[in-house]
N, C-alpha and C positions, 0 to 999 in steps of 0.2 A: 503493498500500500502507499510506505514512504517511496520506494522509487518511482512508484506513478506519479506521485504527488510531485517528485524534484522534476520528472521528465517534462510534466504538464507546465510547470512554474518556467523552465527552460524556454518549453515553446511560446509561450505568452511572451516574456520577455525580449524573445527574438523575434517576433512579430514586425513590431514599429521598423526594423532595419529590413527586412524580408520582403514582407507582403506589400509594405505600403513606403516604397521608393518614394525620395525628395522630390518634386516637382520643379523643372526649371521653368521660367520664364526668358524667354532670350529676345530681345528687342533690338532691330537694327536701324532703328530711326534715332536719330540724334536729338536729344531733348535738353542741350545745357548743360552737362554736365563737363566741367573744367574750364567752362568759359571764359573765367577769368584770369586764367592762367593762358590760355590759347588764344583768345580772342577779342576780349573786353579792354584790357591793358596793355600798354606796350613800353617794356623797360627801357628800350633805344628811344632819348628821349628828342633826337631829331626826328624819328619816324612817327613819333606822336604828333609831332608839328604839323608833318607833310603827309598828311591825310591816312597815316595807320600804315601805311605801306612801302616797304623798303625792300624787295626783294631783288631790286637789279642795282642795289647800291655801289657806290665807286670805291667802297673802303669796306673792312673786315668786321666792323665793331658790332657786336651783338649779334653775329651773323647765324647762332644755333636755333632762334627763334624766328627767322625771314628768310633764311636759304642757306642750308648748310655748306652750299660750294664757297661761299661768300669768304670763309675764314681763311682764305689763302692768297686774300688780294693784299693782306698786311703782311709784311716780312719781319721778321724779328720776335721780341717778345710783347706779347699784347694783355694789357689788365684792362677791364671794364666793370665797372660799376655803377648801378642807379637806384634810386629811393625813392617812392613814389608816396604820399601821406593824405589820407582826406582829411578835410579843415578839423573835423573832429579825432577824434583819440584813434578810430579803428575804421574801416580796414586801412591795411598799408601793404608795400609789396616791396621786397628787397633781392636783387638781381647782383650774381657775382659770378664772372667768368675771368680767367686766365688760359692763354696759349702760346704756342711757340711754333713758327713757321720759317721754312729755308726753301730754296728751289728744289733741291732733289729729295728730301724725304716728306714735301708738303706741310700741311698746318696740322697738328693735334692739340685737343683743349678740353679742357673740362668746366662746366657753369652750374649756377646753381639759381633756381627761382622760388622764390617764397612768398605766399599770398596769405598772411596774418588775418584772421578772421574775426569780424566784431566779437566783441564777448558775450556770453552766452546768458541767457537768464532762464527763470524759472529752478523751482527746488530741486526737483527729482535731477534736471540736467548738473545742476551746482555742486551736485552728489559726486558725479562722474570723475573720471581723471582728464582733463584738458588739455593735457602734454602734448597731444597728437592733433588737436584742434587747427589744422591748418592744412592748407595745398602747396605742394612742392613738386618742382620737376628739376631733376639732376639728369644731365647730358654728358656723354663722350662722343666729340665731333671731330672728324678727320674728313680733310679736302686737299686738293692738289691739282695742280694745273696737268690736265691728261695729256694736251697737247697748244700748241702756241694759241693764247689766249682763249682756249676753251678750259673751264674750272668744272669741278664734279665733287660732291662731299655727301656724305651719311652720317646722322644722329642715331646713338642708340640711346633713348631715354629710360629712367627709372622713375613713376610717378606715384605721389602720397595723395590719397584724398580723402577727404572725411566732409561728413553732413550731421545734420540733426533730421533723424526719420521719423517720419509720421505714421505712429505704430495705430492709430485710428483707437487708442485704449487711453486710458488714464495719464500714462506719461509717455513722453516721446523720451527717444535715446540714441546716442552718438555712434554711428558706422564709421569704420575707416578701410580704406583699400590700397593695395600697394599692386603695381604692375609694370610692364614695360612697353615701351614701343619703338617703330624705327620710323625715320624719315632720310627723304632724298631729295637733292637739289641739284640743279646745274646752272651754269652760266656762260655766255659769249660776248666778247669783246670784240667792238670794231674801231679800229682808228682812222680816221677820217682825215681830211685834208689838213696840213697843219699851217694854211698859206695866212689864215686870219686868226692863229693862235690853236692851240690843243683842243682837240674837237675827237670825244669818244662816246660812243655811241653803245649799250649793250641790252641784251633781250636775257630774260631769265624765264625758268621754271622748278616750282618746287613740290613735294607731296610730301603732307604729315600726316602720320598713324597709317603708313603702309601694310602694317599687320591688322589693322581693324581692332585694335584693343578695345578690351570693355571695361567698364567698373563693375565687380560683382559684388552683392551681398545676402547672406542670408536672414531669413524672419520667418520664424514660426513654422518650420519644417520646408521654406520655399526659398529657392535660388533666383532674384532676379541679377539680370545682365543689361546692363546698358553703354552704348560705344562711346568712345570719346570721339572730338570730332575729328573727319577725315578731311584733310583740307589742301585743294590745289591753288596754287598761285601762279599765276604769270604775268611778269612784268618788264618793263622796258623803260631806260634811261638816257638822256642825254646830257654831256658834261662839256661846257667850252670854259678854257681858261685864258684869258689875255695875259700872256707875259712878255717879259722884258729880261735881258740881262745885266747882271749885277756880277759885282765881285765873289760873292757867295752862292753863286750858280744863278738858277733861274726864277725869278719874282714874278707873282701874278697880282697885279693892282684888283681885277677884278674875276670872280668865277662866280659862273650859272650851273646849277645842276637842278634837272627838271625829272620829275619822275612819276608815271600812271602803272597802277597794278590793279589786276582783277582777280577777285579772289573767290572761290565758291566753295560750301562744305558741302562736299556729294552725297554724304548722308543725311540729309536735310533737306527741306523744303523750300530753306530759304534762297532767295534771289543772288544774282552775283552782285557784291562788292565793287564799285570801282573806286578807286583811291587817286587822287591826283595831288601832286605836291612840287612846290618850287622855294629852292633856296639861293638866296645872294650872298656871298662871301666877300668882304672888302680887304684887300691887302693881308690874306691869308690868316685874318684874326677875327675879324668881327663876321658871324653868319645871323642872317634874318631869314625866317621860315614862314611858309604859311601853307595850309592844304585844305583840302574837303574830301568825304567821303558819302557816298550814295549805296543806298540799298532799297530794294523793293521786295518786300517778303511776304508771306501767309503768317498766321500762327502755326505755333509748332504742333499744336493739337493737330491730328492728320482729319478730323472732321471739321476744321473750320475752313469760313470762306470768306473771312476779314482779310483783307489787304492792308500793310501799313506802309509808308513813306519815312523812311529814317535817313537823315543827312545830318552833317555837322562840320561848320566850318573852324580850322585848330590853326593855330600861332606858336612860334615859339623861338626862342635866340641861342647862340652859342657864342663862345669866344675861345679861339684855338691857340695856341704859345709853340711855333715852331723853333724848339729852344736852339736845334743844329744851325739854323739860318740867324740867329740873334747872337751865338756866340762861334761862328764856324766851326761847328763841330764835325767830326768825320764821319758820325754816324746820327742818321735818324734818330731826334729825340723831340716826343710832340705829346703836348697836355691838351686836353680838351674837356671843356666844364660845359654842359647843357642845363637848357631851363624850359620847362611849359608849363602851363595852367592849363587845364581841362573841366570845362564845366559838363557834365551829364545831367544838370537839372532837367532840360527840355529833349532828351534824347531817349527815345523810348528803346529798351533794349531788345533787339532782336531774337537773343536767343533763348527765350522762353523763361517760365516761373519756375522750374524745377531747381534752378541756380539763383542762389542769392546775388543778387547786383546792386550795388550801392549806386544812389544818383545824385551825390553831394559833387563838392569842388575839389580837385585833386592838383596839389601841386608836385612836378616831378623835377628832380635834379638828376644829372649824370655825368659822371667821371672818366674818361678814356686815358689811358697811358699807352704808347706806344714805343720802342726803343728798338731800333736796326741792330741787330748783332752783324 
């Protein structure tokens, strides 16, 4: 009798795992996960002021988040840092990047991008561990010049995502997810006639989340999967430098840089982003920037028929210190300081309600240091 009772107990305990397997809801439609890292904010302050697009940049600053191929445009040691802060205490964003590049090996770099979320509220939430309540993207980037003036690059990313999950019960709770993804990009440069000064045109293409990586969490015996954005960017730019010869080499009193980009989140019903930006640099020191972006989109709810037009005018500036020209140094040594102020108050977030999105005013500061070995 005891033996039969024991076998019956084992059978009952085993039923939940054997007879009732955990059900999985696998969604392929992008609903806004990680949009504050990938889409809403831009650590490259120059890009933020120029319509939020810079996949065909003329330098390698902040390359991993715009086009993995760009990093090989900068030679030597490069360090980038930027900080964006809402006028209130939170949220805030920090970006760190360091890389090394030369002609033979190409460029290899590491970067980390943190989105510190607003403080949590609620008795039950406050009782939980908040140490992991942030979003982060860690990237290893490699790029090189494959053939003359043709560049290619890849990213390997590890992401950390956290959010408050609405359990439809008395209390909400925190959920966290870590995963990985891959990105790739290419860039082609065309050097035009030098009769009226240095002229360079560029075309680029980059695709983010090649692996269709997804955010996954378990709840009450169910597994939910939601994809990160899969982003296609196609860009073009035109650089014009009016130069004169000096004792310390060529000096450029006026530099003009124009950029246009088309961006599509291919796993969503968002329309195509059009991003346009212009930069004027005087005496290689002072840069003035302005840009706009436009998007025609539908609600992320697949049953919605509502269309929205989102657009915004952006501006900013920067100061560049080419110390190698100031002090006649043999190696390039440059420091850049960039600033932008962005007002999201009148901006319709096109990425949906599933991701927390701040509508405040952000002040952003960026520092870039490059030393050519």
